[in-house]
C-alpha positions in Angstrom: 0.9 -36.1 -25.2 -2.0 -36.3 -22.8 -1.0 -39.0 -20.4 -2.2 -36.9 -17.5 -5.3 -35.4 -19.0 -8.0 -35.0 -16.4 -5.5 -35.7 -13.7 -4.8 -33.3 -10.8 -1.2 -32.8 -9.9 0.0 -30.9 -6.8 3.7 -30.0 -6.6 5.1 -28.3 -3.5 7.9 -25.8 -4.0 7.0 -25.6 -7.7 8.1 -22.1 -8.4 11.8 -23.0 -9.2 14.3 -25.7 -9.8 13.2 -29.3 -9.8 9.6 -28.4 -8.8 9.3 -26.0 -11.7 10.8 -28.4 -14.2 8.4 -31.1 -13.0 5.4 -28.9 -13.3 6.4 -28.0 -16.8 6.6 -31.7 -17.7 3.2 -32.6 -16.2 1.6 -29.6 -17.9 3.1 -30.7 -21.3 1.5 -34.1 -20.7 -2.0 -32.7 -20.1 -2.1 -32.5 -16.3 -4.1 -30.0 -14.3 -1.1 -28.7 -12.2 -1.1 -26.8 -9.0 2.3 -25.5 -7.7 2.9 -24.1 -4.2 5.6 -21.7 -2.9 6.1 -19.3 -0.1 7.6 -16.4 -2.1 4.5 -14.7 -3.6 6.3 -12.8 -6.4 8.3 -15.9 -7.6 5.2 -18.1 -7.3 3.0 -15.7 -9.4 5.7 -15.4 -12.1 6.2 -19.2 -12.3 2.5 -19.9 -12.4 2.1 -17.4 -15.2 5.1 -18.8 -17.2 3.9 -22.4 -16.8 0.2 -21.6 -17.2 -0.7 -23.5 -14.0 -2.4 -22.7 -10.8 -0.3 -21.2 -8.0 -1.1 -21.4 -4.3 0.8 -19.5 -1.7 1.8 -22.0 1.1 4.7 -22.5 3.4 5.3 -26.3 3.8 6.4 -25.9 7.4 3.2 -24.2 8.4 0.3 -26.6 9.2 -2.4 -23.9 8.8 -1.1 -23.2 5.3 -1.3 -26.9 4.5 -4.9 -27.1 5.8 -5.9 -24.1 3.8 -4.2 -25.6 0.7 -6.1 -28.9 1.1 -9.4 -27.1 1.6 -8.8 -24.9 -1.5 -7.8 -27.8 -3.8 -10.7 -30.0 -2.6 -13.2 -27.2 -3.2 -11.9 -26.2 -6.6 -10.5 -29.5 -8.1 -11.9 -32.3 -6.0 -9.5 -35.2 -5.6 -5.7 -35.3 -6.3 -4.1 -37.9 -8.5 -0.4 -37.0 -8.1 1.2 -35.4 -5.0 4.9 -34.5 -5.5 6.2 -33.3 -2.1 9.3 -31.5 -3.4 9.8 -28.4 -1.2 12.9 -28.4 0.9 15.8 -26.3 2.3 19.4 -26.9 2.9 22.2 -25.4 5.0 25.7 -26.9 5.1 27.9 -26.5 8.2 29.9 -28.7 10.6 27.9 -30.1 13.5 29.9 -27.8 15.8 28.7 -24.7 13.9 25.1 -25.6 13.0 22.7 -23.1 14.6 19.4 -24.0 16.3 17.7 -21.8 13.6 19.3 -23.8 10.8 18.3 -27.1 12.5 14.7 -26.0 13.1 14.3 -24.7 9.6 15.5 -27.9 7.9 13.6 -30.2 10.1 10.4 -28.2 10.0 10.4 -27.8 6.2 12.0 -31.1 5.1 10.6 -33.6 7.5 7.8 -32.1 9.5 6.4 -30.3 6.5 6.6 -33.4 4.3 5.0 -35.6 6.9 2.0 -33.3 7.5 1.7 -32.5 3.8 1.1 -36.2 3.2 -1.1 -36.7 6.2 -3.5 -33.9 5.3 -3.7 -34.8 1.6 -4.5 -38.5 2.2 -8.3 -37.9 2.5 -8.4 -36.2 -0.9 -6.0 -38.5 -2.8 -7.8 -40.7 -5.3 -7.5 -44.4 -4.9 -4.7 -45.4 -7.2 -2.9 -42.0 -6.8 0.8 -41.6 -6.8 2.8 -39.8 -4.1 6.4 -38.9 -4.7 8.8 -37.4 -2.2 11.9 -35.6 -3.1 14.7 -36.7 -0.8 18.4 -36.5 -1.6 21.4 -38.5 -2.8 22.8 -37.6 0.6 20.7 -40.3 2.2 23.3 -42.8 0.8 26.3 -40.7 1.8 28.1 -39.6 5.0 29.2 -36.2 3.7 30.8 -33.7 6.1 28.8 -30.5 6.9 25.5 -32.1 6.0 24.4 -33.8 9.2 21.0 -32.1 9.7 20.1 -31.9 6.0 21.0 -35.6 5.5 19.1 -36.7 8.6 16.0 -34.8 7.6 16.0 -36.3 4.1 16.7 -39.8 5.4 13.7 -39.4 7.7 11.5 -38.7 4.6 12.9 -41.8 2.9 11.8 -44.0 5.9 8.4 -42.2 6.0 7.8 -43.0 2.4 8.4 -46.7 2.9 5.9 -46.9 5.8 3.4 -44.8 3.9 3.7 -47.2 0.9 2.6 -50.0 3.2 -0.2 -48.1 4.9 -1.7 -46.8 1.7 -1.3 -50.0 -0.4 -4.9 -51.1 0.3 -6.0 -48.1 -1.7 -3.6 -48.8 -4.5 -1.8 -45.5 -3.6 1.9 -45.8 -4.5 4.5 -44.0 -2.6 8.1 -43.6 -3.8 11.1 -41.3 -3.4 13.4 -39.6 -5.9 16.8 -39.0 -4.6 18.8 -36.4 -6.7 22.5 -36.1 -6.5 24.2 -32.8 -7.4 21.8 -30.9 -9.5 22.1 -27.4 -11.0 19.3 -25.5 -9.3 18.5 -22.0 -7.9 19.0 -23.4 -4.4 22.7 -23.5 -4.8 22.8 -19.8 -4.9 21.3 -19.7 -1.4 24.1 -21.5 0.3 25.7 -18.1 1.3 28.9 -18.7 -0.7 30.6 -16.3 -3.1 30.9 -17.3 -6.7 34.5 -18.6 -6.5 33.7 -20.7 -3.4 30.5 -22.1 -5.0 32.4 -23.0 -8.2 35.1 -24.7 -6.2 32.5 -26.7 -4.4 30.9 -27.7 -7.7 34.3 -28.8 -9.1 34.9 -30.9 -6.0 31.5 -32.5 -6.2 31.9 -33.3 -9.9 35.2 -35.0 -9.2 33.3 -37.5 -7.1 30.6 -38.3 -9.7 31.5 -41.2 -12.0 29.6 -39.6 -14.9 31.7 -36.4 -14.3 28.9 -33.9 -14.4 26.0 -32.4 -12.4 22.4 -33.2 -13.2 19.7 -30.8 -14.4 16.2 -30.4 -13.0 14.7 -32.1 -16.1 16.5 -35.3 -15.2 14.6 -35.5 -12.0 11.3 -34.3 -13.5 11.2 -37.2 -16.0 11.7 -39.7 -13.2 8.8 -38.1 -11.2 6.5 -38.3 -14.2 7.5 -41.9 -14.8 6.6 -42.8 -11.2 3.3 -41.0 -11.4 2.2 -42.8 -14.6 0.1 -45.9 -13.6 0.5 -47.3 -17.1 4.3 -47.8 -16.7 5.0 -47.9 -13.0 1.9 -49.5 -11.4 4.0 -52.2 -9.7 6.5 -49.8 -8.1 6.0 -48.6 -4.5 8.2 -48.1 -1.5 11.2 -47.7 -3.8 14.0 -45.2 -3.9 15.4 -43.9 -7.2 18.9 -42.3 -7.1 19.6 -39.8 -9.9 23.1 -39.0 -9.0 25.4 -39.9 -11.8 26.7 -42.8 -9.7 27.9 -40.6 -6.9 26.4 -43.0 -4.2 28.6 -45.8 -5.6 
């Protein structure tokens, strides 16, 4: 399929997990895809596997974002789809959350998402689609997730305001809010295998569909929201892909 033929798609944090799966889906549908990441070796490997362009950029670094925009404008011109996907998570009680953890999550998740959108606006085509990755946690009050949930909730509100501000240019802005999803990020929580498996079992017990999602579930929703042929009347909306966990 060539639904995105001659369309430029930019995906932040595209070297693994949901970003990788989404890049693969857009590529399969004919898109010219650019993925970003801050781990050079992982980014290079992913770009090669996917046969897409890879750009080294840390979403929390404004100079990196500026350089990325200049690079893409110079090489590809305008952007048709911007998927702001990069994010980080640490889980700890409020009492034991460090300043470093707080700063990392807010800088990447909220500050980075805000300025990624801001700096890309001038090179978005009229009629472009912007999709933010937030989290199913925006609908929950889960212990040990205060900063993570707050940073993702901030993105959700940002997206709604952006949808109104950019509507005159027919640019649609939506969010995809995944619930528990099997990704590489789970291995970065600092837990041993037994503890991680116990956490997964506990989470699954709270999901009505009794399973965790996979990155491809989210990727298909992102592609749907990016396709003006099927979602042209959708903006400012949140889409929960969580197996019913938010219920």
